C-alpha positions in Angstrom: -99.6 30.7 -66.8 -101.7 33.4 -65.2 -103.7 35.6 -67.5 -101.7 38.5 -68.8 -98.4 37.0 -67.7 -96.1 36.5 -70.6 -92.4 35.7 -70.6 -90.0 36.8 -73.2 -87.9 34.0 -74.8 -84.9 35.1 -72.7 -86.9 34.9 -69.5 -88.5 31.5 -70.5 -85.0 30.1 -71.0 -83.9 31.3 -67.6 -86.9 29.6 -66.0 -86.3 26.4 -67.9 -82.7 26.3 -66.9 -83.7 26.7 -63.2 -86.0 23.8 -63.4 -83.5 21.7 -65.3 -81.0 22.2 -62.5 -83.3 22.1 -59.5 -81.6 19.0 -58.2 -78.2 20.6 -58.2 -79.6 23.8 -56.6 -81.3 21.8 -53.8 -78.1 19.8 -53.2 -76.1 22.9 -53.0 -78.6 24.5 -50.6 -78.6 21.4 -48.3 -74.8 21.5 -48.3 -74.8 25.1 -47.2 -77.3 24.4 -44.5 -75.2 21.6 -43.1 -72.1 23.9 -43.0 -74.1 26.7 -41.4 -75.6 24.3 -38.8 -72.1 23.2 -37.7 -71.0 26.8 -37.0 -74.4 28.2 -35.7 -74.1 29.6 -32.2 -77.7 30.7 -31.3 -80.7 28.5 -30.9 -82.7 30.9 -33.0 -80.3 30.5 -35.9 -80.3 26.7 -35.6 -84.2 26.7 -35.6 -84.2 28.9 -38.8 -81.7 26.6 -40.5 -83.7 23.4 -39.6 -86.8 25.1 -41.1 -84.8 25.8 -44.3 -83.6 22.2 -44.2 -87.1 20.9 -44.0 -88.1 22.8 -47.2 -85.0 21.6 -49.0 -85.5 18.0 -47.9 -89.0 18.1 -49.2 -87.6 18.8 -52.7 -84.6 16.4 -52.4 -86.6 13.5 -50.8 -90.1 13.7 -52.4 -91.1 10.2 -51.2 -90.3 11.3 -47.6 -88.4 8.2 -46.6 -85.4 9.7 -44.7 -86.4 13.3 -44.3 -88.9 12.8 -41.3 -86.3 10.9 -39.3 -83.6 13.4 -39.9 -85.9 16.3 -39.0 -87.2 14.6 -35.9 -83.7 13.8 -34.6 -82.2 17.2 -35.7 -78.9 15.3 -36.1 -76.5 17.3 -38.2 -74.4 14.2 -39.0 -77.3 12.3 -40.4 -78.3 15.3 -42.5 -74.7 15.5 -43.8 -74.7 11.8 -44.6 -77.9 12.2 -46.5 -76.4 15.1 -48.5 -73.3 13.0 -49.3 -75.4 10.1 -50.5 -77.3 12.5 -52.8 -74.1 14.0 -54.1 -72.8 10.5 -54.8 -75.8 9.8 -57.0 -75.1 12.9 -59.1 
């Protein structure tokens, strides 16, 4: 930790629970992005959602096997398929 930055026991437990559940949080974020992409109307909103998807995919697919292809094609169906495969593993 940075010098002078101390967490109380309560705060430390909150941080630990966050990192214990990061996979579920990332999966939930990707699911919300897929839903939002299907109903997005403006190109600006779609671009913003794909940028969020890129960040979330970096956490969900750290090896980077499927993420680059999904991001390059910007195919919502392939992103949804990837999310469903992740949720099946859970």
